[in-house]
PQR file with spaces between the fields and no chain letter, atoms N, CA, C, O and H, PARSE charges and radii, in Angstrom:
ATOM       1  N    MET     1      86.561  136.393  150.208 -0.4000 1.5000
ATOM       2  CA   MET     1      87.638  135.751  150.872 -0.0000 2.0000
ATOM       3  C    MET     1      87.436  135.200  152.107  0.5500 1.7000
ATOM       4  O    MET     1      86.859  135.827  152.995 -0.5500 1.4000
ATOM       5  N    SER     2      87.877  134.027  152.258 -0.4000 1.5000
ATOM       6  CA   SER     2      87.436  133.204  153.515 -0.0000 2.0000
ATOM       7  C    SER     2      88.345  133.727  154.742  0.5500 1.7000
ATOM       8  O    SER     2      89.364  134.397  154.572 -0.5500 1.4000
ATOM       9  H    SER     2      88.345  133.518  151.537  0.4000 1.0000
ATOM      10  N    PRO     3      87.897  133.373  155.870 -0.5600 1.5000
ATOM      11  CA   PRO     3      88.631  133.720  157.136  0.2800 2.0000
ATOM      12  C    PRO     3      90.031  133.086  157.108  0.5500 1.7000
ATOM      13  O    PRO     3      90.992  133.713  157.555 -0.5500 1.4000
ATOM      14  N    ALA     4      90.155  131.926  156.622 -0.4000 1.5000
ATOM      15  CA   ALA     4      91.447  131.232  156.758 -0.0000 2.0000
ATOM      16  C    ALA     4      92.512  132.147  155.789  0.5500 1.7000
ATOM      17  O    ALA     4      93.677  132.378  156.116 -0.5500 1.4000
ATOM      18  H    ALA     4      89.375  131.417  156.259  0.4000 1.0000
ATOM      19  N    THR     5      91.922  132.582  154.632 -0.4000 1.5000
ATOM      20  CA   THR     5      92.795  133.275  153.718 -0.0000 2.0000
ATOM      21  C    THR     5      93.130  134.599  154.353  0.5500 1.7000
ATOM      22  O    THR     5      94.294  134.999  154.337 -0.5500 1.4000
ATOM      23  H    THR     5      90.977  132.394  154.367  0.4000 1.0000
ATOM      24  N    LYS     6      92.269  135.221  154.851 -0.4000 1.5000
ATOM      25  CA   LYS     6      92.496  136.594  155.574 -0.0000 2.0000
ATOM      26  C    LYS     6      93.570  136.448  156.604  0.5500 1.7000
ATOM      27  O    LYS     6      94.495  137.254  156.700 -0.5500 1.4000
ATOM      28  H    LYS     6      91.324  134.896  154.864  0.4000 1.0000
ATOM      29  N    ALA     7      93.412  135.298  157.446 -0.4000 1.5000
ATOM      30  CA   ALA     7      94.428  135.173  158.512 -0.0000 2.0000
ATOM      31  C    ALA     7      95.826  134.840  157.868  0.5500 1.7000
ATOM      32  O    ALA     7      96.842  135.353  158.336 -0.5500 1.4000
ATOM      33  H    ALA     7      92.660  134.643  157.369  0.4000 1.0000
ATOM      34  N    LEU     8      95.875  134.011  156.833 -0.4000 1.5000
ATOM      35  CA   LEU     8      97.147  133.779  156.175 -0.0000 2.0000
ATOM      36  C    LEU     8      97.865  135.033  155.643  0.5500 1.7000
ATOM      37  O    LEU     8      99.051  135.302  155.831 -0.5500 1.4000
ATOM      38  H    LEU     8      95.049  133.594  156.453  0.4000 1.0000
ATOM      39  N    ALA     9      96.968  135.762  154.950 -0.4000 1.5000
ATOM      40  CA   ALA     9      97.481  137.024  154.246 -0.0000 2.0000
ATOM      41  C    ALA     9      97.945  138.003  155.421  0.5500 1.7000
ATOM      42  O    ALA     9      99.026  138.588  155.342 -0.5500 1.4000
ATOM      43  H    ALA     9      96.004  135.543  154.798  0.4000 1.0000
ATOM      44  N    GLY    10      97.162  138.147  156.424 -0.4000 1.5000
ATOM      45  CA   GLY    10      97.524  139.146  157.445 -0.0000 2.0000
ATOM      46  C    GLY    10      98.759  138.708  158.244  0.5500 1.7000
ATOM      47  O    GLY    10      99.614  139.521  158.599 -0.5500 1.4000
ATOM      48  H    GLY    10      96.284  137.671  156.489  0.4000 1.0000
ATOM      49  N    GLY    11      98.825  137.381  158.519 -0.4000 1.5000
ATOM      50  CA   GLY    11     100.076  136.857  159.166 -0.0000 2.0000
ATOM      51  C    GLY    11     101.279  137.031  158.261  0.5500 1.7000
ATOM      52  O    GLY    11     102.325  137.504  158.705 -0.5500 1.4000
ATOM      53  H    GLY    11      98.131  136.721  158.231  0.4000 1.0000
ATOM      54  N    SER    12     101.157  136.686  157.105 -0.4000 1.5000
ATOM      55  CA   SER    12     102.379  136.842  156.074 -0.0000 2.0000
ATOM      56  C    SER    12     102.829  138.288  156.108  0.5500 1.7000
ATOM      57  O    SER    12     104.011  138.571  156.299 -0.5500 1.4000
ATOM      58  H    SER    12     100.307  136.301  156.744  0.4000 1.0000
ATOM      59  N    VAL    13     101.907  139.188  155.927 -0.4000 1.5000
ATOM      60  CA   VAL    13     102.327  140.712  156.091 -0.0000 2.0000
ATOM      61  C    VAL    13     102.951  140.994  157.330  0.5500 1.7000
ATOM      62  O    VAL    13     104.031  141.584  157.363 -0.5500 1.4000
ATOM      63  H    VAL    13     100.946  138.958  155.772  0.4000 1.0000
ATOM      64  N    THR    14     102.345  140.610  158.381 -0.4000 1.5000
ATOM      65  CA   THR    14     102.997  140.906  159.847 -0.0000 2.0000
ATOM      66  C    THR    14     104.346  140.321  159.923  0.5500 1.7000
ATOM      67  O    THR    14     105.301  141.000  160.299 -0.5500 1.4000
ATOM      68  H    THR    14     101.467  140.131  158.355  0.4000 1.0000
ATOM      69  N    VAL    15     104.461  139.085  159.581 -0.4000 1.5000
ATOM      70  CA   VAL    15     105.900  138.460  159.664 -0.0000 2.0000
ATOM      71  C    VAL    15     106.840  139.236  158.765  0.5500 1.7000
ATOM      72  O    VAL    15     107.998  139.438  159.129 -0.5500 1.4000
ATOM      73  H    VAL    15     103.685  138.533  159.276  0.4000 1.0000
ATOM      74  N    ALA    16     106.366  139.696  157.560 -0.4000 1.5000
ATOM      75  CA   ALA    16     107.425  140.391  156.729 -0.0000 2.0000
ATOM      76  C    ALA    16     107.770  141.659  157.327  0.5500 1.7000
ATOM      77  O    ALA    16     108.948  142.014  157.357 -0.5500 1.4000
ATOM      78  H    ALA    16     105.425  139.532  157.264  0.4000 1.0000
ATOM      79  N    VAL    17     106.755  142.443  157.854 -0.4000 1.5000
ATOM      80  CA   VAL    17     107.123  143.725  158.491 -0.0000 2.0000
ATOM      81  C    VAL    17     108.052  143.585  159.751  0.5500 1.7000
ATOM      82  O    VAL    17     108.948  144.380  160.033 -0.5500 1.4000
ATOM      83  H    VAL    17     105.798  142.155  157.830  0.4000 1.0000
ATOM      84  N    GLY    18     107.715  142.467  160.467 -0.4000 1.5000
ATOM      85  CA   GLY    18     108.564  142.292  161.717 -0.0000 2.0000
ATOM      86  C    GLY    18     110.019  141.907  161.134  0.5500 1.7000
ATOM      87  O    GLY    18     111.023  142.377  161.669 -0.5500 1.4000
ATOM      88  H    GLY    18     106.986  141.822  160.238  0.4000 1.0000
ATOM      89  N    LEU    19     110.101  141.121  160.126 -0.4000 1.5000
ATOM      90  CA   LEU    19     111.509  140.734  159.748 -0.0000 2.0000
ATOM      91  C    LEU    19     112.294  141.929  159.207  0.5500 1.7000
ATOM      92  O    LEU    19     113.499  142.082  159.404 -0.5500 1.4000
ATOM      93  H    LEU    19     109.285  140.739  159.691  0.4000 1.0000
ATOM      94  N    LEU    20     111.508  142.774  158.502 -0.4000 1.5000
ATOM      95  CA   LEU    20     112.196  144.040  157.950 -0.0000 2.0000
ATOM      96  C    LEU    20     112.561  144.905  159.142  0.5500 1.7000
ATOM      97  O    LEU    20     113.643  145.492  159.103 -0.5500 1.4000
ATOM      98  H    LEU    20     110.528  142.649  158.342  0.4000 1.0000
ATOM      99  N    LEU    21     111.797  145.040  160.160 -0.4000 1.5000
ATOM     100  CA   LEU    21     112.186  145.780  161.344 -0.0000 2.0000
ATOM     101  C    LEU    21     113.336  145.213  162.018  0.5500 1.7000
ATOM     102  O    LEU    21     114.281  145.937  162.331 -0.5500 1.4000
ATOM     103  H    LEU    21     110.919  144.563  160.192  0.4000 1.0000
ATOM     104  N    TRP    22     113.323  144.000  162.259 -0.4000 1.5000
ATOM     105  CA   TRP    22     114.495  143.231  162.911 -0.0000 2.0000
ATOM     106  C    TRP    22     115.760  143.294  162.147  0.5500 1.7000
ATOM     107  O    TRP    22     116.825  143.460  162.742 -0.5500 1.4000
ATOM     108  H    TRP    22     112.555  143.412  162.004  0.4000 1.0000
ATOM     109  N    LEU    23     115.703  143.171  160.868 -0.4000 1.5000
ATOM     110  CA   LEU    23     116.918  143.284  159.978 -0.0000 2.0000
ATOM     111  C    LEU    23     117.522  144.614  159.894  0.5500 1.7000
ATOM     112  O    LEU    23     118.728  144.738  160.108 -0.5500 1.4000
ATOM     113  H    LEU    23     114.838  143.036  160.385  0.4000 1.0000
ATOM     114  N    PHE    24     116.738  145.683  159.581 -0.4000 1.5000
ATOM     115  CA   PHE    24     117.214  146.887  159.229 -0.0000 2.0000
ATOM     116  C    PHE    24     117.111  148.064  160.083  0.5500 1.7000
ATOM     117  O    PHE    24     117.382  149.178  159.633 -0.5500 1.4000
ATOM     118  H    PHE    24     115.758  145.582  159.408  0.4000 1.0000
ATOM     119  N    THR    25     116.687  147.863  161.449 -0.4000 1.5000
ATOM     120  CA   THR    25     116.508  149.042  162.425 -0.0000 2.0000
ATOM     121  C    THR    25     117.450  148.813  163.642  0.5500 1.7000
ATOM     122  O    THR    25     117.125  149.223  164.756 -0.5500 1.4000
ATOM     123  H    THR    25     116.467  146.959  161.814  0.4000 1.0000
ATOM     124  N    GLY    26     118.525  148.208  163.440 -0.4000 1.5000
ATOM     125  CA   GLY    26     119.529  147.919  164.557 -0.0000 2.0000
ATOM     126  C    GLY    26     120.157  149.105  164.928  0.5500 1.7000
ATOM     127  O    GLY    26     120.598  149.169  166.075 -0.5500 1.4000
ATOM     128  H    GLY    26     118.789  147.875  162.535  0.4000 1.0000
ATOM     129  N    ASP    27     120.295  150.149  164.105 -0.4000 1.5000
ATOM     130  CA   ASP    27     121.159  151.278  164.516 -0.0000 2.0000
ATOM     131  C    ASP    27     120.218  152.502  164.706  0.5500 1.7000
ATOM     132  O    ASP    27     120.705  153.619  164.881 -0.5500 1.4000
ATOM     133  H    ASP    27     119.936  150.097  163.173  0.4000 1.0000
ATOM     134  N    VAL    28     118.835  152.294  164.673 -0.4000 1.5000
ATOM     135  CA   VAL    28     117.852  153.325  165.050 -0.0000 2.0000
ATOM     136  C    VAL    28     117.566  153.364  166.542  0.5500 1.7000
ATOM     137  O    VAL    28     117.135  152.381  167.145 -0.5500 1.4000
ATOM     138  H    VAL    28     118.439  151.387  164.531  0.4000 1.0000
ATOM     139  N    HIS    29     117.812  154.499  167.098 -0.4000 1.5000
ATOM     140  CA   HIS    29     117.531  154.531  168.504 -0.0000 2.0000
ATOM     141  C    HIS    29     116.240  155.359  168.846  0.5500 1.7000
ATOM     142  O    HIS    29     116.123  156.514  168.436 -0.5500 1.4000
ATOM     143  H    HIS    29     118.162  155.298  166.608  0.4000 1.0000
ATOM     144  N    THR    30     115.346  154.790  169.549 -0.4000 1.5000
ATOM     145  CA   THR    30     114.218  155.336  169.925 -0.0000 2.0000
ATOM     146  C    THR    30     114.260  155.469  171.523  0.5500 1.7000
ATOM     147  O    THR    30     114.928  154.676  172.185 -0.5500 1.4000
ATOM     148  H    THR    30     115.442  153.852  169.882  0.4000 1.0000
ATOM     149  N    PRO    31     113.462  156.585  172.164 -0.5600 1.5000
ATOM     150  CA   PRO    31     113.540  156.687  173.550  0.2800 2.0000
ATOM     151  C    PRO    31     112.969  155.598  174.384  0.5500 1.7000
ATOM     152  O    PRO    31     113.437  155.375  175.500 -0.5500 1.4000
ATOM     153  N    VAL    32     111.942  154.883  173.880 -0.4000 1.5000
ATOM     154  CA   VAL    32     111.221  153.978  174.755 -0.0000 2.0000
ATOM     155  C    VAL    32     111.363  152.571  174.413  0.5500 1.7000
ATOM     156  O    VAL    32     111.627  151.727  175.269 -0.5500 1.4000
ATOM     157  H    VAL    32     111.562  155.064  172.974  0.4000 1.0000
ATOM     158  N    ILE    33     111.201  152.308  173.230 -0.4000 1.5000
ATOM     159  CA   ILE    33     111.280  150.927  172.688 -0.0000 2.0000
ATOM     160  C    ILE    33     112.453  150.702  171.763  0.5500 1.7000
ATOM     161  O    ILE    33     113.002  151.670  171.236 -0.5500 1.4000
ATOM     162  H    ILE    33     110.987  152.994  172.534  0.4000 1.0000
ATOM     163  N    THR    34     112.849  149.500  171.550 -0.4000 1.5000
ATOM     164  CA   THR    34     113.802  149.060  170.597 -0.0000 2.0000
ATOM     165  C    THR    34     113.068  148.507  169.352  0.5500 1.7000
ATOM     166  O    THR    34     112.187  147.659  169.489 -0.5500 1.4000
ATOM     167  H    THR    34     112.403  148.714  171.978  0.4000 1.0000
ATOM     168  N    LEU    35     113.415  148.967  168.176 -0.4000 1.5000
ATOM     169  CA   LEU    35     112.595  148.560  167.025 -0.0000 2.0000
ATOM     170  C    LEU    35     112.886  147.147  166.618  0.5500 1.7000
ATOM     171  O    LEU    35     112.057  146.468  166.013 -0.5500 1.4000
ATOM     172  H    LEU    35     114.131  149.656  168.064  0.4000 1.0000
ATOM     173  N    THR    36     114.161  146.681  166.983 -0.4000 1.5000
ATOM     174  CA   THR    36     114.454  145.312  166.629 -0.0000 2.0000
ATOM     175  C    THR    36     113.551  144.283  167.407  0.5500 1.7000
ATOM     176  O    THR    36     113.080  143.248  166.933 -0.5500 1.4000
ATOM     177  H    THR    36     114.834  147.232  167.475  0.4000 1.0000
ATOM     178  N    LYS    37     113.389  144.787  168.763 -0.4000 1.5000
ATOM     179  CA   LYS    37     112.475  143.901  169.601 -0.0000 2.0000
ATOM     180  C    LYS    37     110.981  143.834  169.185  0.5500 1.7000
ATOM     181  O    LYS    37     110.281  142.825  169.279 -0.5500 1.4000
ATOM     182  H    LYS    37     113.772  145.627  169.148  0.4000 1.0000
ATOM     183  N    VAL    38     110.570  145.094  168.694 -0.4000 1.5000
ATOM     184  CA   VAL    38     109.342  145.168  168.155 -0.0000 2.0000
ATOM     185  C    VAL    38     109.069  144.187  166.936  0.5500 1.7000
ATOM     186  O    VAL    38     107.999  143.611  166.737 -0.5500 1.4000
ATOM     187  H    VAL    38     111.139  145.914  168.618  0.4000 1.0000
ATOM     188  N    GLY    39     110.281  144.085  166.106 -0.4000 1.5000
ATOM     189  CA   GLY    39     110.203  143.311  164.921 -0.0000 2.0000
ATOM     190  C    GLY    39     110.143  141.786  165.372  0.5500 1.7000
ATOM     191  O    GLY    39     109.513  141.000  164.664 -0.5500 1.4000
ATOM     192  H    GLY    39     111.150  144.553  166.268  0.4000 1.0000
ATOM     193  N    VAL    40     110.702  141.395  166.392 -0.4000 1.5000
ATOM     194  CA   VAL    40     110.765  140.139  166.978 -0.0000 2.0000
ATOM     195  C    VAL    40     109.275  139.776  167.471  0.5500 1.7000
ATOM     196  O    VAL    40     108.785  138.686  167.174 -0.5500 1.4000
ATOM     197  H    VAL    40     111.213  142.033  166.968  0.4000 1.0000
ATOM     198  N    VAL    41     108.621  140.659  168.182 -0.4000 1.5000
ATOM     199  CA   VAL    41     107.322  140.469  168.605 -0.0000 2.0000
ATOM     200  C    VAL    41     106.252  140.409  167.454  0.5500 1.7000
ATOM     201  O    VAL    41     105.279  139.659  167.521 -0.5500 1.4000
ATOM     202  H    VAL    41     109.019  141.544  168.424  0.4000 1.0000
ATOM     203  N    LEU    42     106.492  141.238  166.407 -0.4000 1.5000
ATOM     204  CA   LEU    42     105.631  141.169  165.290 -0.0000 2.0000
ATOM     205  C    LEU    42     105.781  139.785  164.549  0.5500 1.7000
ATOM     206  O    LEU    42     104.778  139.181  164.169 -0.5500 1.4000
ATOM     207  H    LEU    42     107.283  141.847  166.352  0.4000 1.0000
ATOM     208  N    MET    43     107.054  139.296  164.352 -0.4000 1.5000
ATOM     209  CA   MET    43     107.242  138.010  163.786 -0.0000 2.0000
ATOM     210  C    MET    43     106.521  136.849  164.572  0.5500 1.7000
ATOM     211  O    MET    43     105.960  135.919  163.992 -0.5500 1.4000
ATOM     212  H    MET    43     107.869  139.786  164.661  0.4000 1.0000
ATOM     213  N    PHE    44     106.581  136.975  165.866 -0.4000 1.5000
ATOM     214  CA   PHE    44     106.036  135.984  166.603 -0.0000 2.0000
ATOM     215  C    PHE    44     104.444  136.082  166.435  0.5500 1.7000
ATOM     216  O    PHE    44     103.776  135.078  166.189 -0.5500 1.4000
ATOM     217  H    PHE    44     107.036  137.731  166.337  0.4000 1.0000
ATOM     218  N    MET    45     103.899  137.311  166.579 -0.4000 1.5000
ATOM     219  CA   MET    45     102.413  137.362  166.398 -0.0000 2.0000
ATOM     220  C    MET    45     102.027  137.036  164.930  0.5500 1.7000
ATOM     221  O    MET    45     100.965  136.465  164.682 -0.5500 1.4000
ATOM     222  H    MET    45     104.442  138.127  166.779  0.4000 1.0000
ATOM     223  N    GLY    46     102.770  137.349  164.107 -0.4000 1.5000
ATOM     224  CA   GLY    46     102.379  136.898  162.563 -0.0000 2.0000
ATOM     225  C    GLY    46     102.446  135.444  162.442  0.5500 1.7000
ATOM     226  O    GLY    46     101.615  134.863  161.744 -0.5500 1.4000
ATOM     227  H    GLY    46     103.633  137.813  164.309  0.4000 1.0000
ATOM     228  N    GLY    47     103.452  134.742  163.121 -0.4000 1.5000
ATOM     229  CA   GLY    47     103.592  133.398  163.047 -0.0000 2.0000
ATOM     230  C    GLY    47     102.317  132.605  163.716  0.5500 1.7000
ATOM     231  O    GLY    47     101.833  131.581  163.233 -0.5500 1.4000
ATOM     232  H    GLY    47     104.127  135.214  163.688  0.4000 1.0000
ATOM     233  N    LEU    48     101.899  133.194  164.803 -0.4000 1.5000
ATOM     234  CA   LEU    48     100.683  132.733  165.455 -0.0000 2.0000
ATOM     235  C    LEU    48      99.412  132.964  164.616  0.5500 1.7000
ATOM     236  O    LEU    48      98.458  132.189  164.685 -0.5500 1.4000
ATOM     237  H    LEU    48     102.292  134.026  165.196  0.4000 1.0000
ATOM     238  N    GLU    49      99.424  134.074  163.808 -0.4000 1.5000
ATOM     239  CA   GLU    49      98.220  134.258  162.890 -0.0000 2.0000
ATOM     240  C    GLU    49      98.351  133.432  161.865  0.5500 1.7000
ATOM     241  O    GLU    49      97.309  132.982  161.387 -0.5500 1.4000
ATOM     242  H    GLU    49     100.199  134.704  163.752  0.4000 1.0000
ATOM     243  N    LEU    50      99.546  133.060  161.324 -0.4000 1.5000
ATOM     244  CA   LEU    50      99.695  131.908  160.249 -0.0000 2.0000
ATOM     245  C    LEU    50      99.110  130.648  160.660  0.5500 1.7000
ATOM     246  O    LEU    50      98.285  130.048  159.970 -0.5500 1.4000
ATOM     247  H    LEU    50     100.392  133.426  161.712  0.4000 1.0000
ATOM     248  N    LEU    51      99.586  130.200  161.913 -0.4000 1.5000
ATOM     249  CA   LEU    51      99.157  128.994  162.441 -0.0000 2.0000
ATOM     250  C    LEU    51      97.531  128.876  162.465  0.5500 1.7000
ATOM     251  O    LEU    51      96.894  127.902  162.063 -0.5500 1.4000
ATOM     252  H    LEU    51     100.256  130.687  162.473  0.4000 1.0000
ATOM     253  N    TYR    52      96.980  130.108  163.036 -0.4000 1.5000
ATOM     254  CA   TYR    52      95.545  130.136  163.118 -0.0000 2.0000
ATOM     255  C    TYR    52      94.853  130.043  161.706  0.5500 1.7000
ATOM     256  O    TYR    52      93.781  129.450  161.577 -0.5500 1.4000
ATOM     257  H    TYR    52      97.497  130.900  163.362  0.4000 1.0000
ATOM     258  N    GLY    53      95.488  130.639  160.668 -0.4000 1.5000
ATOM     259  CA   GLY    53      94.886  130.484  159.390 -0.0000 2.0000
ATOM     260  C    GLY    53      95.033  128.993  158.908  0.5500 1.7000
ATOM     261  O    GLY    53      94.132  128.416  158.299 -0.5500 1.4000
ATOM     262  H    GLY    53      96.359  131.120  160.773  0.4000 1.0000
ATOM     263  N    VAL    54      96.079  128.489  159.185 -0.4000 1.5000
ATOM     264  CA   VAL    54      96.270  126.963  158.814 -0.0000 2.0000
ATOM     265  C    VAL    54      95.178  126.148  159.387  0.5500 1.7000
ATOM     266  O    VAL    54      94.527  125.337  158.729 -0.5500 1.4000
ATOM     267  H    VAL    54      96.811  128.957  159.679  0.4000 1.0000
ATOM     268  N    TYR    55      94.999  126.408  160.680 -0.4000 1.5000
ATOM     269  CA   TYR    55      94.053  125.734  161.476 -0.0000 2.0000
ATOM     270  C    TYR    55      92.547  125.869  160.954  0.5500 1.7000
ATOM     271  O    TYR    55      91.762  124.926  160.856 -0.5500 1.4000
ATOM     272  H    TYR    55      95.527  127.067  161.215  0.4000 1.0000
ATOM     273  N    LEU    56      92.283  127.183  160.639 -0.4000 1.5000
ATOM     274  CA   LEU    56      91.057  127.438  160.053 -0.0000 2.0000
ATOM     275  C    LEU    56      90.842  126.669  158.708  0.5500 1.7000
ATOM     276  O    LEU    56      89.735  126.193  158.457 -0.5500 1.4000
ATOM     277  H    LEU    56      92.920  127.950  160.718  0.4000 1.0000
ATOM     278  N    GLY    57      91.880  126.547  157.852 -0.4000 1.5000
ATOM     279  CA   GLY    57      91.805  125.738  156.661 -0.0000 2.0000
ATOM     280  C    GLY    57      91.538  124.399  156.830  0.5500 1.7000
ATOM     281  O    GLY    57      90.697  123.776  156.182 -0.5500 1.4000
ATOM     282  H    GLY    57      92.779  126.935  158.056  0.4000 1.0000
ATOM     283  N    VAL    58      92.349  123.883  157.823 -0.4000 1.5000
ATOM     284  CA   VAL    58      92.153  122.314  158.018 -0.0000 2.0000
ATOM     285  C    VAL    58      90.835  122.009  158.518  0.5500 1.7000
ATOM     286  O    VAL    58      90.236  121.028  158.078 -0.5500 1.4000
ATOM     287  H    VAL    58      93.032  124.390  158.349  0.4000 1.0000
ATOM     288  N    VAL    59      90.214  122.926  159.591 -0.4000 1.5000
ATOM     289  CA   VAL    59      89.035  122.528  160.060 -0.0000 2.0000
ATOM     290  C    VAL    59      87.828  122.730  159.179  0.5500 1.7000
ATOM     291  O    VAL    59      86.794  122.079  159.327 -0.5500 1.4000
ATOM     292  H    VAL    59      90.701  123.723  159.949  0.4000 1.0000
ATOM     293  N    LYS    60      88.015  123.750  158.165 -0.4000 1.5000
ATOM     294  CA   LYS    60      86.913  124.017  157.228 -0.0000 2.0000
ATOM     295  C    LYS    60      86.882  122.827  156.184  0.5500 1.7000
ATOM     296  O    LYS    60      85.865  122.600  155.528 -0.5500 1.4000
ATOM     297  H    LYS    60      88.855  124.279  158.045  0.4000 1.0000
ATOM     298  N    LYS    61      88.009  122.094  156.061 -0.4000 1.5000
ATOM     299  CA   LYS    61      87.937  121.042  154.997 -0.0000 2.0000
ATOM     300  C    LYS    61      87.286  119.815  155.538  0.5500 1.7000
ATOM     301  O    LYS    61      86.812  118.991  154.756 -0.5500 1.4000
ATOM     302  H    LYS    61      88.835  122.278  156.594  0.4000 1.0000
ATOM     303  N    LYS    62      87.235  119.645  156.822 -0.4000 1.5000
ATOM     304  CA   LYS    62      86.720  118.417  157.403 -0.0000 2.0000
ATOM     305  C    LYS    62      85.196  118.350  157.403  0.5500 1.7000
ATOM     306  O    LYS    62      84.622  117.365  157.866 -0.5500 1.4000
ATOM     307  H    LYS    62      87.620  120.314  157.458  0.4000 1.0000
């Protein structure tokens, strides 16, 4: 598996987990952090990883 594929797969999973947290944990109360905010952060980090995977795929083809 190439590094670009790994980054794309990891980013996709991270975005999906973040989306699930953001959508379905609005009524869960934790003492320190809010799970919906963690979901937003995970979606952002997953999006960056997806962009990195796309970048690796484009650079590799040149």
